[in-house]
C-alpha positions as CSV (number, residue, x, y, z in Angstrom):
1,M,66.4,41.1,121.9
2,A,64.4,37.7,121.0
3,R,63.1,35.9,124.3
4,H,61.2,33.3,124.2
5,G,58.6,30.8,126.0
6,G,58.0,27.0,125.9
7,G,61.4,25.8,127.3
8,A,64.6,25.2,125.0
9,F,64.1,25.0,121.8
10,S,67.2,23.5,120.5
11,G,65.3,19.9,120.7
12,K,62.7,22.0,118.2
13,D,62.3,21.2,114.7
14,P,61.9,24.4,112.5
15,T,58.7,24.2,111.9
16,K,57.6,24.3,115.6
17,V,57.0,28.1,116.6
18,D,59.4,28.4,120.1
19,R,61.7,27.9,117.9
20,S,61.4,29.5,114.2
21,A,59.1,32.5,115.7
22,T,62.1,33.2,117.9
23,Y,64.8,33.2,115.7
24,A,62.6,35.6,112.4
25,V,61.8,38.1,115.3
26,R,65.8,38.0,116.5
27,H,66.1,38.8,112.9
28,V,63.4,41.7,113.0
29,A,65.1,43.2,116.1
30,K,68.4,43.0,114.7
31,N,67.0,44.9,111.4
32,I,65.3,47.6,113.5
33,V,68.6,48.1,115.1
34,A,70.5,48.0,111.8
35,A,68.3,50.6,110.0
36,K,68.9,52.8,113.3
37,L,65.1,52.9,113.7
38,A,65.8,52.3,117.3
39,R,69.0,51.7,119.4
40,R,67.0,48.9,121.5
41,C,64.5,46.8,120.4
42,E,62.9,44.0,121.6
43,V,60.0,41.5,119.5
44,Q,57.4,39.4,120.7
45,V,54.8,37.4,118.0
46,A,52.2,35.4,119.4
47,Y,50.5,32.3,117.6
48,A,47.4,30.6,117.7
49,I,46.5,26.7,116.6
50,G,44.9,27.1,112.6
51,V,45.6,30.7,112.0
52,A,48.7,31.2,110.0
53,R,49.6,35.0,110.6
54,P,50.4,36.4,114.1
55,V,47.7,36.8,116.1
56,S,49.7,40.0,117.7
57,V,53.4,41.8,117.1
58,F,54.8,44.0,119.5
59,V,57.6,46.0,119.6
60,D,59.0,47.6,122.2
61,T,62.0,49.7,121.9
62,F,62.4,50.4,125.4
63,G,62.4,54.3,124.6
64,T,65.1,54.6,122.0
65,A,63.1,55.0,118.9
66,A,64.4,57.1,116.5
67,K,63.0,60.5,116.8
68,G,59.3,61.4,115.6
69,L,59.1,57.1,115.7
70,T,56.8,54.9,117.7
71,D,56.8,51.6,118.5
72,R,53.5,51.6,117.2
73,A,54.8,52.8,113.8
74,L,57.2,50.4,113.6
75,E,55.0,47.2,114.4
76,R,53.0,48.2,111.4
77,A,56.1,48.9,109.4
78,V,57.1,45.1,110.5
79,Q,54.2,43.2,109.7
80,E,54.5,45.1,106.0
81,V,58.4,44.3,105.2
82,F,57.9,40.3,107.1
83,D,55.6,37.9,106.4
84,L,55.5,36.1,109.7
85,R,53.4,33.2,109.2
86,P,55.5,30.2,109.9
87,A,55.8,28.4,107.1
88,R,57.2,31.6,105.0
89,L,59.9,32.8,107.5
90,I,61.1,28.9,107.4
91,A,61.6,29.3,103.8
92,D,63.0,32.7,104.2
93,L,65.4,32.2,106.9
94,K,66.3,28.4,105.4
95,L,65.8,26.7,108.2
96,R,65.2,23.7,107.0
97,Q,68.9,23.1,106.5
98,P,71.6,21.2,107.8
99,M,73.0,24.1,109.8
100,Y,72.5,23.6,114.0
101,S,75.4,21.9,114.6
102,P,77.4,25.3,115.0
103,T,74.4,26.5,117.6
104,A,74.7,23.8,120.2
105,A,78.6,24.7,120.1
106,Y,78.1,28.5,120.9
107,G,74.7,29.4,121.2
108,H,72.1,30.4,118.9
109,F,72.4,34.9,118.9
110,G,75.4,36.7,118.8
111,R,76.7,35.4,116.0
112,D,77.8,36.7,112.1
113,A,75.8,34.9,109.4
114,A,78.0,32.8,107.2
115,V,78.3,30.2,104.5
116,G,79.5,26.3,105.5
117,T,79.5,23.5,103.6
118,Y,77.3,20.4,105.7
119,D,79.5,17.1,105.3
120,E,77.6,14.0,105.6
121,P,79.5,10.4,104.9
122,D,79.0,9.1,101.4
123,L,77.9,12.1,99.6
124,P,78.6,15.4,98.6
125,P,79.2,18.5,100.6
126,V,76.0,20.5,101.1
127,R,76.7,24.7,100.8
128,V,74.3,26.1,103.8
129,E,73.8,29.0,105.3
130,R,74.4,29.6,108.8
131,F,72.8,32.1,111.3
132,T,70.0,33.3,108.6
133,W,68.2,35.0,111.3
134,E,71.6,37.3,112.3
135,R,70.9,38.7,108.8
136,T,70.3,42.5,108.5
137,N,69.0,42.1,104.5
138,R,65.9,44.4,105.4
139,V,67.2,47.3,106.6
140,R,66.1,49.1,103.3
141,D,62.6,47.9,102.9
142,L,61.7,49.0,106.7
143,K,63.4,52.6,105.2
144,T,60.9,52.0,102.8
145,A,58.7,51.1,104.7
146,L,58.4,53.9,107.4
147,K,59.4,56.3,105.0
148,A,62.9,57.5,107.3
């Protein structure tokens, strides 16, 4: 899950952590579940102005963590595997590409990551990755961090 506060983030650019961090924690939670480290997962982060790293990272698996794992162990692994500094997560998830139109039609979450093209009149088409936060590309890294 990736709940967020601060109202709708569709109108915010990806430099606003309301939007970019929501995508990032969705990415983290999906990878935890895909790694079978939990059946259900919510990740929360809190940022302070002028501080690059989150001041808090919280993982809640609602009691579904894999045998022998705790939410605190998952929090440590998340902080080891994922760089949640705003500039880094914007780069890692490629949030500056022109890819947001599809989110307006069917939402931001629950879609497959995909490659598409962005067409601008009088310019060549640009290849973009859409829904990068839906990728499960960090499963192995999480398992390694947890020695699972």
